[in-house]
C-alpha positions as CSV (number, residue, x, y, z in Angstrom):
1,M,-81.3,-36.6,16.3
2,A,-82.3,-33.1,15.7
3,K,-81.8,-32.2,11.9
4,L,-81.1,-28.9,10.5
5,T,-83.4,-27.4,8.1
6,F,-82.9,-26.3,4.4
7,E,-83.7,-22.6,5.7
8,Q,-81.6,-22.7,8.4
9,L,-78.5,-23.6,6.5
10,L,-79.4,-21.2,3.9
11,D,-79.7,-18.3,6.7
12,A,-76.2,-19.3,8.1
13,G,-74.7,-18.9,4.4
14,C,-73.4,-22.5,4.1
15,H,-74.5,-22.5,0.4
16,F,-71.6,-19.9,-0.5
17,G,-68.7,-21.4,-2.0
18,H,-65.8,-19.9,-3.6
19,L,-65.1,-18.2,-6.9
20,K,-65.2,-20.3,-9.8
21,R,-61.7,-19.9,-10.9
22,K,-60.6,-21.6,-7.4
23,W,-62.8,-24.5,-7.7
24,N,-61.8,-28.1,-7.2
25,P,-63.4,-30.3,-10.0
26,N,-64.2,-33.0,-7.6
27,M,-66.7,-30.8,-5.8
28,A,-69.1,-30.8,-9.0
29,P,-71.3,-33.3,-7.6
30,Y,-72.3,-31.0,-4.6
31,I,-72.4,-27.6,-6.6
32,F,-76.0,-26.6,-7.7
33,M,-75.3,-23.4,-9.8
34,E,-72.7,-20.5,-10.3
35,Q,-73.9,-16.9,-9.2
36,N,-71.8,-13.9,-10.3
37,G,-68.8,-16.0,-10.5
38,I,-69.2,-17.8,-7.1
39,H,-70.4,-21.5,-6.9
40,I,-73.5,-22.2,-4.7
41,I,-73.2,-25.7,-3.0
42,D,-76.6,-27.8,-3.1
43,L,-78.0,-27.7,0.3
44,Y,-79.8,-30.8,0.0
45,K,-76.8,-32.5,-0.6
46,T,-75.2,-31.0,2.6
47,M,-78.2,-32.1,4.4
48,A,-77.9,-35.6,3.2
49,K,-74.0,-35.6,3.9
50,L,-74.4,-34.2,7.5
51,D,-77.0,-36.6,8.5
52,E,-74.5,-39.6,7.4
53,A,-71.8,-38.2,9.1
54,G,-73.8,-37.3,12.4
55,A,-75.0,-41.1,12.4
56,A,-71.5,-42.4,12.1
57,L,-70.0,-40.0,14.6
58,K,-72.9,-40.8,17.3
59,Q,-72.0,-44.5,17.0
60,I,-68.2,-43.7,17.6
61,A,-69.2,-41.7,20.6
62,K,-71.5,-44.4,21.7
63,S,-68.7,-46.9,21.7
64,G,-66.6,-44.6,24.2
65,K,-64.2,-43.5,21.6
66,K,-62.6,-40.2,21.1
67,I,-63.2,-37.9,18.3
68,L,-60.4,-35.2,17.7
69,F,-61.5,-31.6,16.5
70,V,-59.0,-29.7,14.2
71,G,-59.6,-26.2,13.0
72,T,-56.7,-23.6,13.3
73,K,-58.2,-20.7,11.1
74,K,-58.7,-17.3,12.7
75,Q,-62.6,-17.9,12.2
76,A,-62.8,-21.5,13.4
77,K,-60.7,-21.4,16.5
78,E,-63.1,-20.2,19.0
79,I,-66.1,-22.4,17.7
80,V,-64.3,-25.6,17.2
81,A,-62.6,-25.2,20.9
82,D,-66.1,-24.4,22.4
83,A,-68.0,-27.1,20.5
84,A,-65.2,-29.8,21.4
85,R,-65.3,-29.0,25.1
86,R,-69.1,-29.3,24.8
87,A,-68.9,-32.8,23.6
88,S,-65.8,-33.6,26.1
89,M,-63.4,-34.4,23.2
90,P,-60.0,-33.3,22.4
91,Y,-59.1,-30.6,19.7
92,V,-56.2,-28.6,18.1
93,V,-57.0,-24.9,17.3
94,E,-53.4,-23.8,17.3
95,R,-50.6,-24.8,14.8
96,W,-51.2,-28.3,14.1
97,P,-47.9,-30.3,15.9
98,G,-46.3,-32.1,12.8
99,G,-46.6,-35.9,13.4
100,M,-49.0,-35.6,16.0
101,L,-50.6,-38.8,14.8
102,T,-48.0,-40.4,12.8
103,N,-45.3,-39.8,15.9
104,F,-48.0,-40.0,18.8
105,T,-45.5,-41.4,21.3
106,T,-43.4,-38.4,21.0
107,I,-46.5,-36.0,21.6
108,R,-47.3,-38.1,24.5
109,K,-43.8,-37.3,26.1
110,A,-44.4,-33.8,25.3
111,V,-47.5,-33.9,27.2
112,K,-46.0,-36.1,30.1
113,K,-43.6,-33.4,30.3
114,M,-46.1,-30.6,31.1
115,I,-47.8,-32.8,33.6
116,N,-44.5,-33.4,35.4
117,I,-43.9,-29.5,35.2
118,D,-47.3,-29.1,36.8
119,R,-46.2,-31.4,39.6
120,M,-43.0,-29.3,40.0
121,L,-45.0,-26.1,40.3
122,K,-46.9,-27.6,43.1
123,D,-43.9,-28.7,45.1
124,P,-42.8,-26.4,48.0
125,S,-39.4,-26.8,46.9
126,F,-40.0,-25.2,43.5
127,T,-39.4,-21.9,45.3
128,S,-35.8,-22.9,46.3
129,I,-34.3,-22.7,42.7
130,S,-33.4,-19.2,41.0
131,K,-35.8,-17.0,39.8
132,R,-34.2,-17.3,36.2
133,E,-34.9,-20.9,36.2
134,R,-38.3,-20.4,37.6
135,L,-39.3,-18.2,34.8
136,Q,-37.9,-20.7,32.2
137,I,-39.9,-23.5,33.4
138,T,-43.0,-21.3,33.7
139,R,-42.5,-20.3,30.1
140,E,-41.9,-23.8,28.9
141,R,-45.2,-24.8,30.5
142,A,-47.2,-22.2,29.1
143,K,-45.9,-23.1,25.5
144,L,-46.8,-26.7,26.1
145,E,-50.0,-25.7,27.4
146,K,-51.0,-23.6,24.2
147,N,-50.3,-26.3,22.1
148,L,-50.9,-29.5,23.8
149,G,-53.4,-28.7,26.6
150,S,-56.2,-29.5,24.7
151,I,-55.0,-33.0,23.9
152,A,-53.9,-33.9,27.4
153,D,-56.5,-36.6,28.2
154,L,-55.7,-38.0,24.6
155,T,-54.0,-41.0,26.0
156,K,-54.0,-42.9,22.7
157,L,-54.7,-42.1,19.1
158,P,-58.3,-40.6,18.3
159,S,-60.7,-43.0,16.3
160,A,-61.9,-40.0,14.2
161,L,-61.0,-36.6,13.1
162,F,-63.4,-33.8,12.4
163,V,-61.8,-31.0,10.3
164,V,-62.8,-27.6,9.4
165,D,-61.3,-26.7,6.1
166,I,-59.3,-29.7,4.7
167,T,-57.2,-27.4,2.5
168,K,-55.6,-25.6,5.3
169,E,-55.4,-28.6,7.5
170,H,-54.1,-31.0,4.9
171,I,-51.3,-32.2,7.0
172,A,-53.5,-33.4,9.8
173,V,-55.8,-35.2,7.0
174,A,-52.9,-36.8,5.5
175,E,-51.6,-38.2,8.8
176,A,-55.1,-39.6,9.6
177,Q,-55.1,-41.2,6.1
178,I,-51.8,-43.0,6.7
179,L,-53.1,-44.5,10.2
180,G,-56.4,-45.3,8.6
181,I,-58.4,-43.0,10.8
182,P,-61.9,-42.0,9.4
183,T,-62.0,-38.3,8.6
184,F,-65.0,-36.1,8.8
185,A,-64.9,-32.5,7.2
186,I,-66.8,-29.3,6.3
187,V,-65.4,-29.2,2.6
188,D,-65.6,-26.0,0.6
189,T,-65.6,-25.7,-3.2
190,N,-62.0,-25.1,-3.3
191,S,-61.1,-28.4,-1.8
192,D,-61.3,-32.2,-2.9
193,P,-63.9,-34.1,-0.8
194,K,-62.1,-37.4,-2.0
195,K,-59.3,-36.9,0.4
196,V,-62.0,-37.5,3.6
197,D,-64.0,-40.2,4.3
198,F,-67.1,-38.3,5.3
199,P,-67.3,-34.8,3.4
200,I,-69.9,-32.1,4.5
201,P,-70.2,-29.8,1.4
202,G,-70.4,-26.4,2.9
203,N,-68.9,-22.8,3.5
204,D,-66.0,-23.5,5.7
205,D,-65.1,-19.7,5.7
206,A,-67.9,-17.8,7.4
207,G,-68.1,-18.3,11.1
208,K,-72.1,-18.6,11.1
209,S,-71.8,-21.8,8.6
210,I,-69.0,-23.1,10.6
211,S,-70.8,-23.1,13.9
212,I,-74.4,-24.1,12.7
213,I,-72.6,-27.3,11.1
214,I,-70.3,-28.2,13.8
215,Q,-73.3,-27.7,16.5
216,E,-75.3,-30.2,14.7
217,I,-72.0,-32.7,14.7
218,V,-71.9,-32.1,18.4
219,D,-75.6,-32.8,19.2
220,C,-75.2,-36.1,17.4
221,I,-71.9,-36.8,19.4
222,N,-73.7,-36.0,22.7
223,E,-76.7,-38.2,21.6
224,G,-74.2,-40.9,21.4
225,L,-72.7,-40.4,24.8
226,T,-76.0,-40.3,26.6
227,E,-77.1,-43.5,25.0
228,R,-73.9,-44.9,26.2
229,K,-74.4,-43.7,29.8
230,M,-77.8,-44.9,29.7
231,S,-76.8,-48.7,28.3
232,K,-74.2,-48.7,31.1
233,E,-77.0,-47.8,34.0
234,V,-79.1,-50.8,32.6
235,D,-76.0,-53.0,32.4
236,E,-75.5,-52.2,36.2
237,V,-79.3,-52.5,37.1
238,E,-79.1,-55.9,35.4
239,E,-76.1,-57.2,37.0
240,E,-77.4,-56.1,40.6
241,E,-80.5,-58.0,39.7
242,V,-78.7,-60.9,38.9
243,I,-76.5,-60.6,42.0
244,D,-79.8,-60.4,44.2
245,E,-81.2,-63.5,42.4
246,R,-78.3,-65.5,43.2
247,K,-78.4,-64.5,46.6
248,E,-82.2,-65.5,46.8
249,I,-81.5,-69.0,45.5
250,A,-78.6,-69.5,48.0
251,I,-80.7,-68.6,51.1
252,D,-83.3,-70.9,49.6
253,D,-80.8,-73.8,49.2
254,E,-79.7,-73.1,53.1
255,D,-83.4,-73.2,54.3
256,E,-84.1,-76.6,52.3
257,V,-80.9,-78.0,53.9
258,S,-81.7,-77.0,57.5
259,E,-85.4,-78.5,57.1
260,K,-84.3,-81.8,56.0
261,P,-84.7,-84.4,58.9
262,K,-81.4,-85.9,60.5
263,R,-80.7,-89.6,60.0
264,K,-80.7,-91.6,63.2
265,H,-77.8,-93.8,63.9
266,S,-77.9,-97.1,65.2
267,S,-76.5,-97.9,68.8
268,P,-73.7,-100.3,69.0
269,G,-75.0,-103.8,70.0
270,K,-78.1,-103.3,68.4
271,S,-79.1,-104.8,65.1
272,G,-81.0,-103.1,62.3
273,K,-83.9,-105.4,62.5
274,G,-83.9,-107.5,65.8
275,G,-83.0,-105.2,68.9
276,N,-80.2,-107.0,71.1
277,R,-78.2,-109.7,70.0
278,K,-77.1,-112.2,72.7
279,I,-73.4,-113.2,72.4
280,N,-72.4,-116.5,73.6
281,I,-68.9,-117.0,74.8
282,E,-67.7,-120.7,75.4
283,V,-64.9,-121.1,77.7
284,K,-62.7,-124.1,77.3
285,D,-61.2,-125.8,80.1
């Protein structure tokens, strides 16, 4: 697992927190000092928490489960989307659809509707409907794609959430808490780290800071996915070896049966010991 150094985090500006007057007291354990009215985050704590979160997410990915990335703020959108795609994970970078987790069934219906529209668009009969109806359907498809396209492959609830800025994404965090879904997040000095299971203290406003942390997380997830793939390949090889071994045993058994001498049967009228037996028939007058 590639680990970020103190210098890399420092260069990315991960240590810059918010103004002192905006701080959340629960972030006190992660604050190193105050400088010019701004809280400075302890990057050694950031490194420790990043390692902890990365290890946990790696195991989740290794088990084949989905991790949902959430980051709808302007400076995080593109970074989060690119990172999630690199890890082949679902993501939300537009407005969080209320009830996305707690009312997941309804969200899935909307996704299925989008899929059905796609089928309709490919159908030759689509051109036979009026231009106005076609325009309405196309616009509806575009709206669904914008809000739900990035979670189309999410067929069941995610096993974890990775969030950028839990203050902005408080609805997503709250829904995950209700359902007991583990939450991972970059937490700045103005947020409450107790609201997530794996807080990573860091600057969640600067693009460079968000990028360096989330890329490290994605690397951990990809390591888990790679290990899962390798484990599957090993299992397949072992299974093939077992099948081949069973085939060899079956062939050996057949050869052994064919090599056994056939048992000779006695002819009728002959005894097992003394050859022919004389049969005397006495005819009475």
